[in-house]
C-alpha positions as CSV (number, residue, x, y, z in Angstrom):
1,Q,92.3,-75.3,161.2
2,L,94.7,-78.2,160.3
3,E,93.6,-78.4,156.8
4,Q,95.0,-74.6,156.5
5,S,97.7,-75.3,158.2
6,I,98.9,-77.8,156.1
7,S,97.6,-76.0,153.2
8,T,100.3,-73.1,154.4
9,L,103.2,-75.8,155.1
10,K,102.9,-77.0,151.6
11,V,103.2,-73.8,150.4
12,G,106.5,-73.3,151.8
13,F,108.0,-76.4,150.5
14,Q,106.7,-75.6,147.1
15,D,105.7,-73.1,144.6
16,F,102.7,-71.3,144.5
17,S,101.3,-72.7,140.7
18,E,98.2,-75.0,142.3
19,I,97.2,-71.5,144.4
20,I,97.4,-69.7,141.1
21,E,95.3,-72.3,138.9
22,N,92.6,-72.3,141.5
23,T,92.3,-68.8,141.9
24,V,93.7,-67.1,138.2
25,D,89.9,-67.6,136.7
26,S,88.3,-65.2,139.2
27,V,90.5,-62.2,138.4
28,V,89.2,-60.0,135.7
29,S,90.8,-57.1,133.4
30,V,88.5,-54.3,133.8
31,Q,88.5,-51.7,131.1
32,T,87.4,-48.7,130.6
33,N,87.7,-45.5,128.3
34,V,89.8,-43.7,130.9
35,G,92.4,-46.6,131.5
36,S,92.4,-50.2,133.0
37,G,92.9,-52.0,136.2
38,S,92.3,-55.4,137.5
39,G,89.5,-56.7,139.7
40,F,88.4,-59.9,141.0
41,F,84.5,-62.0,141.6
42,Y,83.6,-61.4,145.2
43,D,80.9,-63.3,145.1
44,N,79.1,-66.2,142.3
45,D,76.3,-63.7,141.3
46,G,78.9,-62.0,139.2
47,T,79.9,-59.0,141.5
48,V,83.4,-57.9,141.2
49,I,85.4,-55.6,143.6
50,T,87.9,-53.1,142.2
51,N,89.8,-50.1,142.7
52,Y,87.6,-46.9,142.9
53,H,90.4,-45.3,140.5
54,V,90.2,-47.5,138.1
55,I,86.7,-47.0,136.9
56,E,86.8,-43.1,138.1
57,G,85.7,-40.8,135.3
58,A,84.7,-43.8,133.1
59,T,81.6,-43.2,130.8
60,L,82.4,-47.0,129.5
61,A,83.5,-49.8,131.2
62,N,84.1,-53.5,130.1
63,I,85.0,-56.7,132.1
64,V,87.4,-59.4,130.4
65,T,87.5,-62.5,131.9
66,H,90.2,-65.4,131.5
67,D,88.4,-66.7,129.1
68,G,88.2,-63.8,126.8
69,A,84.8,-62.8,126.8
70,R,84.1,-59.5,127.4
71,H,81.1,-58.5,129.0
72,L,79.6,-54.8,129.8
73,V,79.4,-53.6,133.4
74,R,77.3,-51.6,135.7
75,L,78.5,-49.7,138.9
76,I,76.6,-50.7,142.0
77,G,78.7,-48.5,144.8
78,F,81.8,-47.2,145.7
79,N,83.7,-45.4,148.5
80,E,85.6,-43.4,146.9
81,N,88.2,-42.6,150.2
82,A,88.7,-46.4,150.3
83,D,89.1,-46.1,146.6
84,I,87.1,-49.7,146.5
85,A,84.4,-49.7,144.0
86,V,81.8,-52.4,143.2
87,L,80.9,-53.3,139.7
88,Q,78.6,-56.1,138.1
89,I,77.8,-58.4,135.3
90,N,75.2,-60.3,133.8
91,D,76.7,-63.8,134.5
92,T,76.8,-65.8,136.8
93,S,79.3,-68.8,135.3
94,Y,82.0,-67.2,137.0
95,S,83.8,-68.5,140.9
96,R,84.7,-66.1,143.3
97,I,87.8,-66.0,145.3
98,K,87.5,-66.2,149.0
99,L,88.3,-63.4,151.6
100,A,90.0,-63.9,154.2
101,D,90.3,-62.8,158.1
102,S,93.0,-59.7,157.2
103,D,93.0,-59.7,161.2
104,D,95.1,-62.7,160.8
105,V,97.9,-61.5,158.3
106,R,101.7,-61.8,159.9
107,V,104.3,-59.4,158.9
108,G,106.6,-61.8,157.1
109,E,103.9,-64.1,155.4
110,K,103.9,-64.5,151.7
111,A,101.3,-62.4,149.5
112,I,100.6,-63.0,145.7
113,A,99.5,-60.4,143.4
114,I,97.2,-61.3,140.3
115,G,96.4,-58.5,137.7
116,N,97.0,-56.6,134.8
117,P,100.3,-54.5,134.5
118,G,100.9,-52.4,131.6
119,G,98.1,-54.8,129.5
120,L,99.8,-58.0,130.4
121,D,96.9,-60.0,131.6
122,F,96.7,-62.1,134.5
123,T,100.4,-61.9,135.2
124,V,101.2,-63.0,139.1
125,T,103.7,-61.6,141.2
126,Q,104.9,-62.9,144.7
127,G,106.5,-61.5,147.7
128,I,105.8,-61.2,151.6
129,V,103.8,-58.9,153.8
130,S,106.0,-55.7,154.8
131,A,104.1,-54.3,157.6
132,R,100.5,-53.1,158.7
133,R,99.2,-49.3,158.2
134,E,96.5,-47.2,159.0
135,D,96.3,-44.0,157.2
136,N,92.9,-41.6,156.3
137,N,90.5,-44.1,158.3
138,N,91.8,-46.9,155.8
139,E,93.6,-50.3,157.0
140,Y,96.4,-51.0,154.4
141,I,99.0,-54.3,154.2
142,Q,102.3,-52.8,152.9
143,I,104.1,-55.4,150.7
144,D,106.9,-55.8,148.9
145,V,104.9,-57.6,145.9
146,P,105.7,-55.9,142.7
147,I,102.8,-53.7,141.3
148,N,102.6,-51.6,138.8
149,P,99.8,-49.6,136.6
150,G,97.3,-51.9,135.7
151,N,97.3,-54.0,138.9
152,S,95.4,-51.6,140.8
153,G,91.8,-53.4,142.0
154,G,93.7,-57.0,141.8
155,P,93.6,-59.4,144.5
156,L,96.3,-59.5,147.2
157,I,96.6,-63.4,147.8
158,N,97.7,-65.6,150.9
159,A,99.3,-69.4,150.8
160,N,95.7,-70.2,151.3
161,G,94.5,-69.3,148.0
162,Q,92.3,-66.5,149.6
163,V,92.3,-62.7,149.3
164,I,93.9,-60.6,152.3
165,G,93.8,-57.1,150.4
166,V,93.0,-54.8,147.1
167,N,96.3,-54.0,145.6
168,T,95.5,-50.3,145.9
169,L,99.1,-48.1,145.1
170,K,102.7,-47.9,145.8
171,I,104.9,-45.2,146.7
172,L,106.8,-43.9,143.7
173,G,110.3,-44.1,143.5
174,F,110.8,-46.6,145.6
175,E,111.4,-50.5,145.1
176,G,108.6,-52.8,147.0
177,V,106.8,-50.1,148.6
178,G,103.4,-51.0,147.8
179,F,99.6,-51.0,149.6
180,A,96.7,-53.1,149.5
181,L,93.7,-52.1,151.3
182,S,93.1,-55.1,153.9
183,S,90.2,-57.7,153.0
184,N,88.2,-56.8,156.3
185,Q,88.1,-53.1,155.1
186,V,86.7,-54.4,152.1
187,E,84.1,-56.6,153.2
188,D,82.6,-53.6,154.7
């Protein structure tokens, strides 16, 4: 806990570049014949988490990793209500991002979204946690972090470099009103 507190304190006075360097390699671009989005490695077995709406209706899909490699992907499972999909590639050489306990997320803490908005691969945006919400049996973290089409399915990361949520949606017509499905629900 002390190590985690020191890490958080350091981030409060510095930029996020070290955290980004340690996590961006675990983020992927999910490209399908119907659109694109983002995702991240959940484990070291090639398992990727993304949003269901990123792959919904697709008949072809690829994962593009930080090194530019393209990987065929297969769908392992999904929860349409939670808008979560689990994919897998046949490569175990990529590192994962750890999930944080989203019950520990506090309103006002800094958050970072990594994704592929508008095809701009591996883009990083920062903001804060605005609120915690429940809707349709889902737990959301409301954020003011800029998220755009292509960010869907990407990780929302805390100051310790852990995933606190999966960027899922934003309210159109409003600035800075986005939502990430909580990491605890993703874990379930």
